[in-house]
N, C-alpha and C positions, 0 to 999 in steps of 0.2 A: 494777269487777271483781266478778263474782258468786262465790258459795260454791264452785261446781264448778271454776271456774278456779283459785281459790286452792288447792283440794285437789289439782288436777292438778300445779301448780307444786311443791307440797310433796313429792308422790310422786316427781317427777322428780329432785329434789335428793337424796331418800332413796336412790333406786336408784343414782345416781352415787357417793354416799358408800359404799354397801355394796359396789359393784363394785370401787372402789379398795381397800377394806379386804381383801376376800377374794382379790384378785389381786396383792397386794404380795409381793415376793420374800422368801423365808425367810432367816434368818441364815446358813444354810449356802450358799445361792446368792450372797449378798452377799460372803462370805469367798472363795468360789471365783472370782468375777469380779475381786476385788482382787488375788488371787494371780496371775491371768492377766496383768493389767496390769503388775504388778511384774516378771514374767518377761520380758515384751516390752521394758520399759524397760532391764532388765539386759542383754539381748542387744544392744540399740542402743548402750549405753555400751561394752560389750566390743568391738563392731565398730569404734567410733570410735578406741578405744585401739590396736587392731591396725592400722588405717589410718595413724595417726600414727607408729607404730614403723616401718612399712614405708617411709613417706616419709622419715624421718630416716636410715634405712639407705641409701636411694637417694641422698640428698644427700651422705652420707659417702663413698659409692663415687665419686661424681662429683668430690668434692674431692680424693680420693686419686689418681684417674686424671689429672685436669687441674687442678692447683693454680694459683691466680692470684696473682701477686706484688702487693705494695702499690704498687709503681711503676706497674704496669699499671692498677690501680684508679684511681690518681691521674691517670694519663694519660687514662683514660676520662672522668673527671670534668672535666678541663680541656677535652677535646674537646666535652663536652656544654655547658659554659659558653660556649665560643667559638661553638658553633652557635646558642646561645640569645641571647647578648649581643654577638657580633661583637667589635669593637675595644674594647668596654668590659668584656670578660670578666674581666680582672684586677681591675677595681674592684668586681666583684660579691661579693668575699670580703674580710673584714676584721673589725676589732674596734672597737666604738663608743667614741669618746672625746669629751670635752666641753672647750670653751674658752669663756672669758668675757672681755668687755671692759665696762668700766663707767665712768661719770663720777659726778658728785655727784647726778644725778637718776635715772638708770636703770641697770639691770644686765641685759646681754644675754648669754644663753648660747647657744652654737652647738654643733652636733653634726657630726662628720665623716661620719656616715651621712646622706646626702642633702645634706651641706654647708649645712644649713639653720639658720635661727634656731629654736632649740629652745624657748626661753622668754624672757619679758621681765618684769622686776620693776620697779615704780615705787617708788623707795627712800623717798620722802617721804610715802607713803600706806599705810594699812592697810585690811584688809577690816572689815566691821562686827563681825567676831568678834575683831579685833585681830591677825590673822595678816598675814604679808607679802602685799602685793597683787601677784598674778601675773596679767597680762593674758591669757596663754595658756601652755600647756606642751606639750611634744612628745608626750606619751602620748595627748593628745586633739586633735592638730592634724596637718595635712598641709601640706607646703611643698615645691614642686619643679616642675621643667620636664618637659613631656611632648612627645616628638617622635618621628619615624620616622628611623631610621638603618640603612642597609644592609637595608632591608625588615624591620626589627625595631622593635617598639614599645618605646621607652626611657622609663622613668620614673626620673628622677634620685634620687628619694627612696629607692630600693632599693639605691643604690650607695654605696660608701665613697669619699669625697673625700680628697685628700691636702692637708694644710695646707702653706702656703708656709713657707720656712725662718724667716721673721721673725714667724710667727704664734705668739703666746703670750698667756696670760691677763694682762691688764693693767688698771690702774685710772687714770683721769684724776682726780687728786685736786684738792681745793680746798674752799672753804667751801660749806656747803649752801645751796641756794636753794629756797625753798618758795613756794607761792602765798600770798604774805604781804601785808604792809601796803601795799606800793606798788601792787599790783593791776595792774601793767603791766610785768612783768619782761621783759627781753630774754634769750632763751635761746641765742642763737648765740654761739659763742666768737669773740672778736676777737683773741686772742693766738696768734701763730704758734707752731706746735709743739704746741699743745694739741689734738692729734688722734691717735687710734689706729686702726689698720686690721687686718683679719683677712682672709686669702685662702684659699679652698678650691677645689681643682681636681679635676675628674673627668677622669683621664688616659685618653687613647685611643692612646698609643704614638706614637713618632716626633715628639715635640714638639707633638702635637695634644691639645687639652684644652678643656673647658668650665669656666669659672672664675666663682665667686661672690666678689665682693670687697665687704666691708663696712667702713664707717668711722664713727667716732663722735667728735664734738667735745666739748670740755668745756662744761658748762652748757647742753646741748642735748638736746631730745627727738627730734631727727632722726637717723636711722641711714641713712647712705649705702649704696646697693645698686647694684652694677654687675655686669652679666652680660657676660663676655667670651667670645666664641666664636673659637677660634684653630685654624686648619688643619682644620676639620671640613666644609669646603665640598664635599669629595668623599665625606663620610660621611653627612651629613644629606641626606635626600631632596631632590633638586634642585628639585622643583616646590613646595616649601614657601615661602610668602611670610611666614610668621610661625611662632613657637614658642609653644606653650601654657605658661602659668605658672598653676599651680593652688595656691590658698591657701585652706585650710579650717581653721577653729578652732571648738572648743566653748568658748563664752563662760562663764567661771566667774561665779557670783554674788558681787558685791562688796558689795551692800547687802542688808539684811534684806527678806524678802518682804512686800509690802504691796499694797494695791489700786491704788496709784498709783506703784509703784516701778519697778524696772528693766524689768519685763515690758511696761510701757506706753511705754517710750522706746527699747528696743533694736531696732535695725534696721540696714540698710545704706544709707548715703548715697553719692551719687556726683555728680560735676560733669562735664558735657560741656565740651569745650575752649572752645567759644564760646557757652556758654549758662549758665543759672542752675543752682544746686544742686537736686537732686531726691532722692527716697528711695523705698524700698519702704514701703508702708503699715505703720505701727506697730501693735502689739497682735495681729498675726496673721502666720502664715507666708506667704511669697510669693516670687516669682521674676520676673526681668526679663532680657531680652536687649538689651544696649546696642549698637546697630549704628552709632552715631555716635562719632567720636573722643572719648575720655574722658580727662579730666585726672587724676582721682583717684577711688579707691574706698575707702570707710571703713567699718569694722566698729564701729558706734557703740553704746555703752551709755549709761546715764543720765549718768555723770560721766566716762567715759574713752573713748578712741578708739584704734583701731589702723588706720592709714591707709597705703595704698600710693599714691605720687605719681609720675607720669611726668615726666621732664624735658621731653619734648615732648608725646606723647599716646599712649594705648593705642588701636589701631585698632578693636577690639571687646572686649566683655566680657559674660560671662553671670554673673549674681549670683543668690543664693538664700538665703533665711532659713528656718529651721525652729525655731520657738519651742517650748520645753518648760516651760510655766508651772507645772506641778506638780512639776518636778524641783527639789529643794532645793540641788543642787550647781551646775547649769548653767541659764543663761537660755535658751540655745538653741545652734544650730549655724549658722554663717555660712560661705558658700562663694563664692569668686570665681574664675572660670576666665577668665583674661585673655590676650589675644593680644599677643605682643611682636613688633614688626616685625623681619623677617629678610630679607636680600638675597642670601645665599649667597656672600658674599665670603670671602677667605682669612682675614681678621681683622675682626671686628665687635665693637662695644661698645654695649650698651644700658644707659643710665643711668636710675636711679630713686632713690627714697628712701622710707623709712618714717617715719611719725610715730607714736610710742608715748607717749601722755601724757594729761593731764587735759583735759576739755572745758571749759576756762576761756576766757571770751570774749576777753580781751585777749591771752592766750597764742596763741590760734588766729588772731586778727586780725593779728598781726605778720607772718604769712607773706603777703606782698603778692601780690595778683592770684589767690589761691587760693580765697578766700571760704570757708575752712574754718570760720569762726565761724558760718556759716549752719546748721551742724549743731545748734547750740543753739537750741531752740525758744523764742523770745522773744515769741511770740504772732502774732496776725493782722496784716495789713499796716497796719491802723489803729492798733494798740497797740504794735507792735514799736518804732517810733521813740521812744515814751515810755521804754521800757527802755534803748534805745541811747543816747539823748541826755540823759536826766534821771536815771533810777533808777541805772543802772550807774556813771556818773561820780560822782554824789553818794555812792553806796555806797563806791566805791573811795577817794574823798577822805576819808571818815570813818575808813576802815580804817587810814589812815596814822597816825592819832593815837590810836585807841581799839582795844583788844583784845577787849572784851566785846561780843559780837554782839547781845545783848539790848539794850544801850545804843545800839548802832549803828542797830538797827531803830527804836528809840524816836525817835532824832534824825531819822532818815529820814522817819518819819511826821509829826513836827512840821514838818519842812521842806516836805513836800507840802501839809500843811494850811495852812501859812502862805502858800504859793504861791497857793492857791485861796481864801484868806480873803475878799478883796474880793467875789468872786462869791457866796460863801456868805452874806455879810452882805446883799448885794443880794437874794438869794433869800428870806431871812427877812423882809426889809422888804416885799417884794412879797406874801408870804403874810399878813403883818399887815394890809396894805391890803385883801386879799380877805376876811379875817376881819371887818374893819370893815364890809364891805358885807353881812354876813349878814342883817340885818333886811330890806333891800330884796330880797335873793335869796329869802328866805322868802315875801315877798309875791308875787313872780313865780311861785313854785312853787304857791301857793294859787290864783293866778289861772288858770293854764293846766292845772295838775294833770298827770296821766300821759297824758291823751288827746291832748295837743298838744305832743309833745316838740320838734318843729322850731320852733314859735313860741316855746316857752319858752327854747330855746337862743339864738334870735335876740334875745330880750328881755334875757337875761343879758349877751350880748356887747355890746348897745347900752348897758347900764348900765355895764359895765366901761369902755367907750370914753368915756362922758360923765363918769365919775368920774376918768378918767385912770389907770386901773389896767391893767397889762399881765398877762394871765392866764398868759403863758408866762414871766414873770419868775422864777417859782420853779423852772423847769426849767433855767435857764441854768447853774447850777453843776454839774448832772448831766452836761452836755455835756463838762465838764472832768474831773469826778470819775470818770465811768464808764470812760473809757479807762485811767485810773490804776489803778482797782480790777481791771480785767481784766489789765492789764500785770503787776500784782503776782501774779495768779493763775498766770502763766507764769514769773515771775522766781524766786520762792522755791523751787519744787520742782526747778528745773534749775540753781540756783546752787551750784556746787561749793564756794564760800567757806563756805557754811553746813554743809557735810558734816561730821558728827561734832563740831560745835560745840554745846556745851551752854549752857543758860540755865534757871535755877531747876530745876524738875522735868523739863524736857525735856532728854534726853541727846543728841539730834541734831535740830537745827532744820530739817534738810532732809527729815525724815520725821515721822510722827505721834508725839505724846507720849501716854503712857498712864499713868493713875493707878490703873487697875483693869482686869485681864484677866478677861474673862468666860469661864465654862466652856462657853458656847454661842455661836453666831453669829446675830446679828440681821440679817435681810435688809436690804440697802442701807445698813446701819449698820456692821456689823463685830463683832468679838469683843473689843473693848476700849473704854474710855471716855477720850476726850481732854479734859483739863481746859481747855486753851486754847480748844478748839472750844466747850465749854459756856459759858465766859465770853464768847466772841464772840456766841453766840446770845442770852444774857441781856441783854447791853448793846445788841444790835441791837433787841430787843423794847422796851427802855426808850426808846431813841432814836426808834423808830417811834411809840411812844405820845406822846412829847413833840412830835414833828413833827406828829402828827395834830391836836394842840390848836390849831395855827395854820392848819389847812386846813379847808375846807368839803367834807366827804365825803358830805354828805346827798344830793347830786345823783347820786352814784355809790356806792351802798351796797356793791356787790361789791368796790370798790376797797379799802375798809377791811379786808375779810376777806383780800384778797390781800396787803396790807401786813404782816399778822401771819403769813401762811402762808409767806412767803419765808424768814424766819429759821429756821423749823422745817425747811424743805427743805435749807437750807445746813448745818444740824446733821448731817444724814445724809450730805451730799456731802463735807463737809470733815473728818469724823471720822477718815478715813484719809489725809488730805492732809498736806502739810508743816506742822509745828507753827509754823514761822516765819511762814507766811501767816496762820494763825488768830491768832497773837499780834499781827500787824500790824493785822488787821481789828478785834481787840479794842481796841488802842490808838486806832485811828481813831474807833471808837464812843465811847470815853471822852472824847476831845477834842471830838467833836461834841456830846455831852451838856453838857460844860462851856461850849462856845460858845453853846448855846441859853440857858443861865442868864444868861450875860453879855449876850446880845442882849435879853433881857426887861427888863433894867435900862436898856439903852441906848435902846430904842425905846418911845416913849410912844404906846400904842394910842389913847388918847382924843384926843390931838393929831392923829393920823392920821385919825381919824373926822371931826374938825372940818374938816380940810383937804379931805377928800373931799366933804363937803357943800358947801363953797365951790366946789369944782371943778364940781359938778353944776349950779350956777347960772350958770356961765360959758357963753357961746355956744360951740358946737363949731366950730372952725376946720377947714374941709374942705380937703383937698389938691386940687391941680389935677386929678389923676387921678380922685379920687373925684367931684369936681364934673362931670367929663366923663362919667363913668358914669351919674350921675343925669340929666344932660341927654339922654343917649341913651335912657334909660328913659322919660323924659317924652315923647320923640318917638314912642315905640312905644306910648304910652298906659299905661305901668306906673307906678303911684304909688310912689315910694320910701318906705321906712319911716322915720318921724321918730325 
């Protein structure tokens, strides 16, 4: 930009500023404009007042000329309700009242508005804040039937039901039963008379009604639910083959928020009548349409479930989850729109039941042919049998005699280590043999170098075979240990037995322990420091170092780096995981370190070296299969390696 251009730009700005200054309005002009605006606003306000007075006078004249009686107004309201709701008009008005039935395990509250289950409290459990554990409550849930009657859409949740004469708040008393030492409680009442019921009817006049009948046995998590349709065959639309039942709840948080808490396990499970249990994917919102007969639908949290179960089957169902991970009050909203079979008879009964209780493996398993225990994630197909047939039975056995869960986990760890001890010893012995061959392996490495990796590998394998060493012998225990390690990874976070059970500094073994809360969040690690996780990491590194002393890692230098990288990776992964799991891994590492010290005294490496040298001098006995392969190679002109 040259000097003339700059001068031109400056002059233009000077002209604009001067023009604005000399043409600005004077103080008198500003005052006059303001006065004009105020006058216009005042006129507008006065006009609105005059219109309002005129309207009030007109309304007063009308009321004087044609007064309307209260009876007439009520009659108009009645006619409007009848027009809108038909035979259910009388039930559209009322006052909400609450009723409860409870036993030693649960307390169920019902509302006459909608005739529904308003809330459910599990009496033997508390939230992580120590408050009563409410599975759901009426202010954040929906519960009712939807159908067409007399060409009107009826939603029962909006109507007031009439309780039967026998309905009253009642308690089934008896001793408390918890998920306790037995680990295999039976929750169905066996005593006659130990049952209470409550009935709610949506009246339609002339002995016609829709009835919800609920029942509860002593010592049971099951609530019977029976829908009776009486005399409504001429009211409900005749072409209806089913009635819609809609159940929607906002799931309250029962556990503290964590990386691997409720948010990762909350979803809807369901079971087809003649098929396995399935679910909507966890960790994200989703929906599915079930067009095959369904036996049950379950709103599943980490440790608790609310399940509706058909006596026969539900024809169809639409289910949906909406997770709210950032909400401190709710995990999310679950919805099930279920079709109930309806044949249009004068009297029909549709029987179902609800399960409101803990996701405890043995508790759910006792309900035969329902497979409700499949809601508990015990791991992949290859590891779930370990949990079902080894871990859970041993865990429940120990609970019969021991109250301290830290001691139970210690004994469980010792039991598993004892179970695989023979394979661990065989592995160490095999590694000692391979270590004894290190001089010969070094010679092979020098002979072939890096240029001939295939020839070097063949020479090493030939050496192992001649010396009688099995290179896979050290991997055998891992075949048994790995499924156990993975099984524990699934068992501890989902085991309700560990919920709110403390040990040492860990206040809850089902979630992470913290000895230091950080003022910031470290990516992939979290905002706290778990001591059990740190101890696990340190002992894993020590165990890895001791194990590497018995192995030849020179042939695979990257292997050594990976062995030390894995514990660091698990430090980040398990910092927010169940402290019971980190505690178990820590104990397993300590026992492994102790075993290595014992094995060093038990195994004489010099003696092993001498025996290997003797084996090398023995002729190799070839199997018939190997001899056949060599004969075939000779026929083709291929000289087998000696």
